[in-house]
Steps between C-alpha positions, in 0.01 A plus 500: 500500500774568244765739621525841333857615439534871576778644288724801546709664227838658567569745218168589335655646186410472132529121472223463760251734331374247246733202467470373856332716765132469394537122464525453875137606535387286207664173604275270700580500874734798474471866598734796467500650850800733514756680285827673580699768323766726650305801378195492727291719270557258210421203723177668611409585141552140387298368794209734429495432126516121547277491812774357723417535872848576638809680377846558646819691424718253695553145369541358849157628596346307211709188565390489864145618441237271657289560191757343264547123455730501195729756340557595136834680451476725193800726559815515283719185530759643741247492786328170416721288722474709815124550482437135412723374780340734754151386396587130513658543843174667605320180399354622172520341153658721236439571132783705350533681168753383243790474480497328837782720635791714384750215546500122503649502850196693624276237338681225690453688827127548429457128430694415816266711713197353323617152593586597858170676566278269298357804321443447126670734254366572152628716212309692231595296195137496390566384143503151649122534546385688188301305237723591204819396672332185633404418141869511409575257782218271385633491143848414626384240751289332233803499265306680227831633360691180573830503685602850607835594346559857616333815631587856395405822682514836321399822675617831355349845537583868536565666838200655675488853638508357852817309429660808347414684822667226707194314628571262790461218249842585354670535840660164592513600867121506499399268215784248508595587143362703212185437297627146446412422863154651458398329176723199432402369843151419367642326192759290680250400767252388235766285336567345843126424518502339155824306506621480859802667660782652299823343620754725324493850356765723350470845357654821379357839584589859420380855543438708186297795627573843650220499757584228756785269593326162513528250216262563211605229251542134594568178312480168682494126451366248747451129554218332691544205733318295235775577247293743293695807388389855428610858455380854553554847355388808690558867420321799652659782303405428138330709234121483480479258207720244676221417745465124530348281769514131419564164661553231237483135602628272223423130489550213258140525373422870529555822688315719748534878477373724779551846645581562865349847537294583189260209561446449131347167392727201552600333176535127452706467182512168315582397145130500407424849634459725803241481779450795737384500862390813696636595842165570678649685798285591804426868563745499791787304356616356834150374589561133413825481695354684801215248496751216517694670776192567710385139461848377589503704821156373600529134408861429403419455131790507255606839364708524184715799604685479830817637650678180403415526130545878484843495661627295207421789265702739715791257493493476119476876447793548732704240314425663165611844619806394698650234274620747235 
């Protein structure tokens, strides 16, 4: 009989409402058995709405629950390392939200404990499993645009009301950095998936807003181990019309243009015209990755997003922000 992995969620906040939480009951051989939130009433409400059998207000109760086989950590980054380490030491595989942790040093410690305990560690870089992003990888691997010359990231938008009210996402003590850590993490990880590890990164960052102290505008250049070079521009305090979300991959025989967050059709641009490909995301956007993770826990199958790959993204973000 195939084993069923009973999952527990630490931090059943907004990201778990649609993106991830319901997927645990849709994935074959998986079940969401328990949730935890410090506010017991909110934990109970989530459990009742999502038909989860058990709920807790103490993370340690969930980690050591006999009803939980594996733990999904969906709290802000500053607590990822401690919860993940505690769960792995309790003999339970861990799936952690992105970015992997608030600092690269914490990522290293998490990977160290994973190796010592033998407990697998996965990170929520789910773009590695979505059809649209996989189509980009297919086009590159098949050399449809020839030799890749450079890759350019551009993400600019206005500040949200939450950011103006000092959301935890703009508190480096909690998030690791500003919105750059929240959003650029997905982009840089996807480039790692496409082209392999980035070996060097340098950047300049500044703060241009009156609401919070973290960086809001960043320019960076980076070089992959393969020799490919790229750059990025991020700003989270622009006027409305400056909104732009693009990743441009330029080759000798064409280009690929995609968005990281808008999920607009991917464009293959060649001298003889443009071909578009849809994204085709699942209802619960983390479903495909959670399926891989669950299968990996059960049978040891390969998973595309692990603590080892995700820690590289933390290292690069840290280099960009500290090498001013």
